[in-house]
C-alpha positions as CSV (number, residue, x, y, z in Angstrom):
1,X,89.2,92.4,102.9
2,X,87.4,92.0,99.6
3,X,89.7,94.5,97.9
4,X,92.8,92.8,99.3
5,X,91.7,89.3,98.2
6,X,90.5,90.4,94.8
7,X,93.6,92.5,94.1
8,X,95.9,89.6,95.1
9,X,94.2,87.2,92.6
10,X,94.1,89.8,89.8
11,X,97.6,91.2,90.2
12,X,99.0,87.6,90.4
13,X,97.9,87.3,86.8
14,X,98.9,90.7,85.6
15,X,102.3,91.2,87.2
16,X,105.4,89.0,87.0
17,X,107.2,87.7,90.1
18,X,110.0,90.1,89.4
19,X,107.6,93.1,89.4
20,X,106.2,91.9,92.8
21,X,109.7,91.5,94.1
22,X,110.7,95.0,93.0
23,X,107.9,96.5,95.1
24,X,108.8,94.1,98.0
25,X,112.3,95.5,98.1
26,X,111.1,99.1,98.3
27,X,108.3,98.2,100.7
28,X,110.8,96.6,103.2
29,X,112.2,100.1,103.9
30,X,108.8,101.9,103.6
31,X,107.2,99.6,106.2
32,X,110.0,100.2,108.6
33,X,109.6,104.0,108.3
34,X,105.8,103.4,108.6
35,X,106.3,102.3,112.2
36,X,107.1,106.0,113.0
37,X,104.4,107.6,111.0
38,X,102.8,109.3,114.1
39,X,105.0,108.2,117.0
40,X,101.9,106.9,118.7
41,X,100.2,110.3,118.9
42,X,97.1,109.0,117.2
43,X,96.5,106.2,119.7
44,X,97.4,108.6,122.6
45,X,94.8,111.1,121.3
46,X,92.1,108.5,121.3
47,X,92.9,107.3,124.8
48,X,93.4,110.8,126.4
49,X,90.8,111.6,129.1
50,X,90.8,115.2,127.9
51,X,91.9,116.9,124.7
52,X,91.6,120.6,124.4
53,X,91.9,122.8,121.3
54,X,95.5,123.7,121.8
55,X,96.4,120.0,122.2
56,X,94.5,119.1,119.1
57,X,96.2,121.8,117.0
58,X,99.6,120.7,118.4
59,X,98.9,117.1,117.5
60,X,97.8,118.0,114.0
61,X,101.0,119.9,113.3
62,X,103.0,117.2,114.9
63,X,101.5,114.7,112.5
64,X,102.2,116.9,109.6
65,X,105.8,117.5,110.7
66,X,106.4,113.8,111.2
67,X,105.0,113.2,107.7
68,X,107.4,115.7,106.3
69,X,110.4,114.2,108.2
70,X,109.6,110.7,107.1
71,X,109.1,111.8,103.5
72,X,112.6,113.3,103.6
73,X,114.0,110.2,105.2
74,X,112.4,108.0,102.5
75,X,113.9,110.2,99.8
76,X,117.3,110.1,101.5
77,X,117.5,106.3,101.8
78,X,116.1,105.6,98.3
79,X,119.5,105.5,96.6
80,X,121.3,103.5,99.4
81,X,118.4,101.0,99.3
82,X,118.8,100.5,95.6
83,X,122.6,100.0,96.1
84,X,121.9,97.5,98.9
85,X,119.7,95.4,96.8
86,X,121.9,96.0,93.7
87,X,118.7,96.9,91.8
88,X,118.7,100.5,90.5
89,X,114.9,100.5,89.9
90,X,114.2,100.3,93.6
91,X,115.5,103.8,94.2
92,X,112.9,105.7,92.1
93,X,110.1,103.5,93.4
94,X,111.0,104.2,97.1
95,X,111.3,107.9,96.3
96,X,107.8,107.9,94.8
97,X,106.5,106.1,97.9
98,X,108.0,108.6,100.3
99,X,105.5,111.5,99.9
100,X,102.8,109.1,101.1
101,X,104.0,109.8,104.6
102,X,103.0,113.4,104.2
103,X,99.5,112.3,103.1
104,X,99.4,110.1,106.2
105,X,100.4,113.1,108.4
106,X,97.7,115.3,106.9
107,X,95.0,112.7,107.5
108,X,96.2,111.2,110.8
109,X,94.5,113.5,113.3
110,X,91.0,113.6,111.8
111,X,91.0,109.8,111.7
112,X,92.0,109.7,115.4
113,X,89.4,112.2,116.3
114,X,86.7,110.2,114.5
115,X,87.8,107.2,116.5
116,X,87.9,109.2,119.7
117,X,84.3,110.4,119.2
118,X,83.2,106.8,118.3
119,X,82.3,107.8,114.8
120,X,83.0,104.3,113.5
121,X,80.5,104.4,110.7
122,X,82.1,107.5,109.2
123,X,85.6,106.1,109.8
124,X,84.6,102.8,108.1
125,X,83.2,104.7,105.1
126,X,86.4,106.7,104.8
127,X,88.7,103.6,105.0
128,X,86.5,101.4,102.8
129,X,86.0,104.1,100.1
130,X,89.8,104.7,100.1
131,X,90.5,101.0,99.8
132,X,88.1,100.7,96.8
133,X,89.6,103.7,95.0
134,X,93.1,102.5,95.6
135,X,92.4,99.0,94.4
136,X,90.7,100.3,91.2
137,X,93.7,102.6,90.6
138,X,96.1,99.7,91.2
139,X,94.4,97.3,88.8
140,X,94.0,100.0,86.2
141,X,97.7,100.8,86.4
142,X,98.6,97.1,86.1
143,X,96.4,96.7,83.0
144,X,98.1,99.8,81.6
145,X,101.5,98.1,82.0
146,X,102.8,99.9,85.1
147,X,104.2,96.7,86.6
148,X,105.3,97.0,90.2
149,X,104.5,100.7,90.2
150,X,100.8,99.6,90.4
151,X,101.3,99.1,94.1
152,X,102.7,102.6,94.4
153,X,99.5,103.9,92.7
154,X,97.5,102.1,95.4
155,X,99.4,103.8,98.2
156,X,99.1,107.3,96.8
157,X,95.5,107.1,95.8
158,X,94.2,105.4,99.0
159,X,96.1,107.7,101.3
160,X,95.1,110.8,99.4
161,X,91.5,109.6,99.6
162,X,91.7,108.9,103.3
163,X,93.1,112.4,104.0
164,X,90.4,114.1,101.9
165,X,87.5,112.0,103.2
166,X,88.6,112.1,106.8
167,X,88.7,115.9,106.8
168,X,85.3,116.0,105.2
169,X,83.9,113.7,107.9
170,X,85.6,115.5,110.8
171,X,84.2,118.9,111.7
172,X,87.2,120.0,113.7
173,X,89.7,122.4,112.2
174,X,93.0,123.7,113.6
175,X,92.5,127.2,114.8
176,X,94.9,127.5,117.7
177,X,98.7,127.9,117.5
178,X,100.6,124.7,118.5
179,X,102.2,124.5,122.0
180,X,104.4,121.5,122.1
181,X,104.5,121.4,125.9
182,X,100.7,120.7,125.9
183,X,101.3,117.3,124.3
184,X,104.3,116.2,126.4
185,X,102.2,113.6,128.3
186,X,100.8,112.2,125.1
187,X,104.3,112.1,123.5
188,X,105.5,109.9,126.4
189,X,102.6,107.4,125.8
190,X,103.3,107.6,122.0
191,X,107.0,106.8,122.5
192,X,106.2,103.7,124.5
193,X,103.8,102.5,121.8
194,X,106.3,103.2,119.0
195,X,109.1,101.4,120.9
196,X,106.9,98.3,121.3
197,X,105.8,98.3,117.7
198,X,109.4,98.7,116.5
199,X,110.6,95.9,118.8
200,X,107.8,93.6,117.5
201,X,108.7,94.5,113.9
């Protein structure tokens, strides 16, 4: 919360309304795709009464695959989004934001496992450290004249930090081959959650 409040005050001074608006146009599509970042698998993994090694490996690769699909989707809609807003600069910005979904996919399951195992102190350290690093990178980029791209810097740095720190904090590693039928029940729960989130959005 401190990072959010501080960055809002500082960036309001460093960036113009047009630069904020450029990011807002790209973010409108990014946030919609964000709804499908794990199809509810993370929450389903936390809630599951039992989660064996095959299920964990399958969930990990499902997260990575979803991250890849959403990255490709973000790249595919970058040019149409720029055309829709009649602002060519939106396209490259959205394209630069798209790979963040792959970072989310890589870090999604270790974060869910930390929550499942009630390792909230470790999880809080991961998320707080990532927020601080992302905020510092964003403000530094704004001071260097990056304009609306400063927000993209925050996304990339914070999500990369979350993925790296979550894997450092989580002792589990994928050693089994994925078997998609093993997570069929979790997928059903995830679809319901995703549908509700999309409807609310």
